[in-house]
Each structure stands twice: as C-alpha cells, then as structure tokens.
N, C-alpha and C positions, 0 to 999 in steps of 0.2 A: 709482618709482611703484608703487602698488598696482594689481593686476589680478586678475580672476577668469578662470582658464584652464581650458579643456576639454582634457584629455589623451587621452581616448578616449571613444567613445559609451557611454552608459548609466552613466557615472561622474559623481559630483558634481563641480562646478567647484572648482578649487583656488585659494585666495587666495595670490597670489605677490607678491614684491617684485622688480621688474624695472627695468632702466635705461630712462629715457624714450627713445622712438625718435627717430631723426634724419631730417629730411625730405630726400627726393630733390628734384631741381630743380623738378618740377611739384607738389610736395606741400606741404600745410599741416600744421603741428604744432598740434594742437588740445587745449586744456585742457578735458576733458569736464566738463560741469556736470550733465547728465541724459542718461539713455539708457533708452528704452522697452524693455520686455520683451515681445517679439513671439512669437506662436505659431511662427513660423519658427525662432526660437532654440530653442524646445522640440523641434522636429523635428531640428535639428542635434544637440542634446544627446542625444536619444533614438535617434539613428542612423537615422532615417527617410530622411534625405538622404545619398546617397553622394557620394564624390569631393571632399569638402571637405578643407581642410588641417588637419592635427593636428600638434602642439597648436595651438589657436586661441583667441583672445579673442573671444567672441561679442558680438553687439549691433550693430544697424544702424538704430536710431532715435535718432541722436546729436545732441545740442545742446551746443555748446561755444564757446569763445572762441579765436581765432587767437593763438598765442603765439610762433610761429616760421614762417618761410617759406623754401621752396627758392629757389634763385637765379633760376629762370625764372617764379616766381609773379607774376601781374599782376592777378588778379581780386579779391583780398581783401588787407586790410592788418592789421597787428597790432592786436588789440583788437576786431576785427569778430566779431559773433556769427554762427555758421554752423550749418547742419544737414547731416548726412551720412546718406544713405539706403542701401538695400540695393544698388543698382547702383553699383559702385565703379570699373569700367573696362570699356571696349569697344574693339574693334580699330579701329573707325572706317572700315574699308575694305571689309568684306564686303557682300554683297547686302542683308542685313538692315539694317546700319547705313546704307547708301546710300539705302535706301527709307523711312527714318523708323521702322524697327522695331528699333532698337538693343537693345530688351529681349530680342530673340531671338538676338542675336549669339552664335555658337558659341564665341567666345573671351572672352566676358564673365567678369569676376571680381566677386565679391559680398562686401560688407562683413560681417564676422563669420562668414564661411564660407570664403573664400579669403584674405581680407585681415583682419588683426586689427581688431576692432571697438571698441565703446564701453563694455564692462564693464571699464573701466580709468580711471585718472585722466588719461591722455593717449592720444591716438591720432593716426594719420596719415591723410590723405585727399587724393586728387587734386583740385586746385583746380577742375577742369572738371566734377566730379561733386558739388559742394557747392552748397547753396542759402543765400541770405540768409533769416533768420528774420523773419517779420512782427512789427513792434513790439508789437502788442496782446497777444502771447503771452509769458508768462514761460517759463523754461526747461522746467519740468516739464510745463506745459500744451502746449508746442510739440512735445515728444518724440514723442507718438503720431501726430502729423501726418505724420512722416517715412516711415511704412510703412502703418500702419493707415489713415491718411488717404489716402495716395497710391494704394494698391491698391484701397481702397474706391471712390475716385473713378474709377479706370480701369474697375472692374467696373460702376459706375453708367453710364458712357458706353457700355459694351458692351451694357447692358440697353436701349439705345435710348430711345424717348420713352414708355416704359411709364408709364401713369397709375396702375395698381394694381400695386405692387411688393412682392413677398415677400422677406423676408430671413431666411435660415436660419442660426442661430447668432448670438446677440445679444451679441457681445463688443466688443473694442476697435474693430475696423473698422466693425462694424455701427452702433455708437452714433454714429460720426462721419458715415457715409454717410446715415444716417437723417435727420440734420439738414440735409444738403445736399438730399436728395430732398424733404423738406418745404418747404424754401426754394423749390424749383422747382415746387411745387404738386402733388406726387405724394401718393398714399395709401400708407401703409406697413402691411404685414401682417407681424408679427414672430413667428418660430417659435423656441422655446427648447427646452432639454432638458426631457423630461417631468417635470412637477412643479416646475419652476423658477418659483415664484410671484414671487420677488424680481426675476428677470430680466424677466418679463412686465410687472411693475409699472414697471420701469425703462424698458422700451420704450414703454409708454403715456405715461410722463412726458415722453418725447422726441417725442410727437406721433403715435405709432402708432394707426391707426384700429382695429386688432384685434391681439391678442397671444394665442398659445396654444402648445400642445405641438407639437413637430416632426412628430408622427404625425397631427396634425389636418388636416382639409380646411377651408380658409378659407371665409367666407361669401360665395362668389362667386369666379369664376375670376380668376386673376392674369394680368396682361399680360406679366410677366417675374418671374423669381426670381433672387436672388443667394445662393449657398451659401458661407458662410464657414466653417462647421464642417467638419472634415476627415473626414466620414462619407459613404462612397460610397452607402450605402442611401438617403441623402436625394435623390439624383438622380432615381430613379423616383418618389419621393414628390413632389418639386417638379414633375415633368412632369405628374403626375396633377392637380396644383392649377393648372396653367397652361393658358390657352386655346389654341385653334388659332392658329398663327402666332406664338406666344409664344417667349420665349428663357429658357433656364436657364443662368446663368453660374456656373461653378465658380471661385471666387476664391482658393482656397488653393494653396500650392506643393506640398502633399502631401495625398493623400486615400486612405482605405482603398478596397479594391476595390469597384467598382460591381457590384451583383448583376445577374444576368440579369433582363430585364423584357419584358413583352409589347409587341410592336411598336405596338399600337394607342395606347399612351400617348405615343409619339413621332410617330406619323402625324398628319397635319394640319399639316404644315410647321412643326412645333416644332423649335427649334434648341437643341443643347447645345454650349457652348463654354467654353474655359478662359481664365483670365487668367495671363499669365506675366510676372513681374517688373514693371518700370516703365520709362518713358523719362524723360529730363530734361524733355521738354515737359510730361509729366503733372505733374511737380513744379512747374514754373513756373505752370501753369494753376491747379492746386489751391491753392498757397500764396497766389495772388492772390485766389482765390475765398473761401477760408476766413474771412478777416476780414469779408467782405461779408455772410456768412450771418447772424450770425457763428457759426462752429463753436465750441462750448465742450466741451472734453474733460473727462471724469470720470476722475480718476486716484487711484491709491493708491501712495504712495512707500515705497521700501525703501532702506536704506543699501547701498552697493556690496557689502559683505561678506555681505549677506542675499540675494544673487542666487539661491542654491539654494532658499531659502524661496519667493521670488517665482515661480520656475519651477514648483515643486511646487504652489503654490496655483493657478497658471494651468492646470496639467495637470488638477487636480481640479475646475475650473470655479468656483473660489471668488473670482475677481476680477470686480468690477462695473466695467465700463469698461476702463481700461488700467493695468497696473503699470509703474512707472517707478523706475529706480535713480538715486540722487543721490550725488554725490561730494563735496558741500560747495561753498559759494560760489555757489549758485543765486540767480537774481534773479527 
C-alpha cells in the first residue's frame, strides 16, 4: 500500500510503499477512502505534541470500508463504511474511564499519533472505537465530522446554553459547529485572522450575526466563546468580550503560551476551560445530530501524495473549511 510517513518532527512526510497491515483479533482492516487533514496533524508534524510514536502515519479523520476483520470482531461486517476518530484506545478500567471521562484516560492511545492513521491506502482500527457513517454523507464530506465535528460539538456542549456565542478561528471545526449552533437558535460572532475578509464572508454565509478580526470587540458582550485557533493571546481577548458568568472554551489540543492578564477580566465568575480529546458518546450523539441540522461540510480535496501541500496550506491559513486527502474509490 501507499502511505505518507512522518519519520521525525519538522520533516516533510515521506511517500512509502508498505505491506498492508494485518488485523489483531479486535481490529478492522479498513480500505481508506478519505482522511481529513486536521490541525492536530499539523501539531504532530511540527513537533508541538510530544510523546507520539515515530515513525507514524498521521491522520485521524478517516472514512473507509471494512475489507478484513480480526477473529473477535462482532460490530462490523465486510463492506461496511466506517469512520475512525482521534480516540483509538482506552484502558477501560481507570477512574476516568469508569466515570464516563474516557477522553482523559492516562493510558489512551490516539490515531495518527500512537497508532498509524489514515494518510494511507489501508489502516487498522479497534472495532470498539469506530463509528458507522451516516448515509447522507459521501466519503469526503464525512471525513471532517470525525474530529472537527466531534471536538466542535464537545466544545459547544461545554459552552452551555450561551445565546451569543463567539468563535475564534473560523476553520474546519468552526464552520461545522456554527451550523449546529445556528440550528439550536444561537447567535454566532465569528473572529478571524486580521484582514481575512474571505474568512469573514464565509462565516456570514453560514449564518454568523457578526464577523470581524480576532482583535475586535463584538457589538455586545458574549455569553460564551470557543477558541479554535492555537493562539494563547486570544484567551484574554475572549475574556474581555465575554459577560460576567460567561465561559471561554479552549478547544485545541495545543496552544501557544497564554500571556499574563489583569484579574479584572477573569473576575465576575467567568470560567476558562479546555476540551481534551473526545468520548465515544460524543461521536454517537454528534453523528446522529449532524444529518438533522443538516451539517454541510466545505472541503478541498488533495491526492494522498499531496499531503505535504495540504499541511502547508493549512499552516498558512489558506484552507476554507476542511482539507481532505483522497485515495481513490470515494463515493
């Protein structure tokens, strides 16, 4: 099979010819049809995240078809279309797993970071951590739902019942969560890179009440804000824009250092919290909700061998919506 391999941080991915992997008893062998290019992949490639496995095949927004099954597999059959997310394994016995917080499991392993992912023609995944893909979505449209959608959904839940919701960084996750939030009757205030007129137009086209630069103060206080951009300086900026009792949710897996800020912008029972990974329950809830909204993903496709180009364009902020790698045979 063809695969794009990361040998070391800060290096370009290498196109390799590898033997297709063989499934263990609980694993599915999946013919990858599409794999989203997530900002977390960029953090892995750029070395922002430590403790991952190297070499590694990145990619954790995987849509594919089951072509092989381990001896103990019960959940899926040959020919089923499945999605593989970031969460690839948990211990199932620790206090976090036992209390419904498997996203915090100290022994968790993640797709495209500890486990080979979807920048390849085939991949393996534990049957218990895969999802059925809703029929209304083709392979490319479904791929961003597997992380941008799931993390966005978890962040939205953490924002509570906020009526006036700010979104900082209007990329893949934001363009999905904005549609869910509008479906729920919320007002969206979108914050983009300074001067990003195209991104602001995109946000308004998805129903944003207001769109402006990330340095701007919106026309009225926010009830909550979600920060998708990995920029620590946005935390005090979002606090200044949020009313007393409001919440600022940091939704990225990595963020630059948060600068010191005056206590008065936190005072008033404002809350700052983070989102860490996802649970399988998040996946089940969101993939049931997405067709009801209906969420429509905006995508730009790249061939598997163009993974480095896709990552570069994501790094430079040149992707509107989500980038998706395709390996052929998509539906």
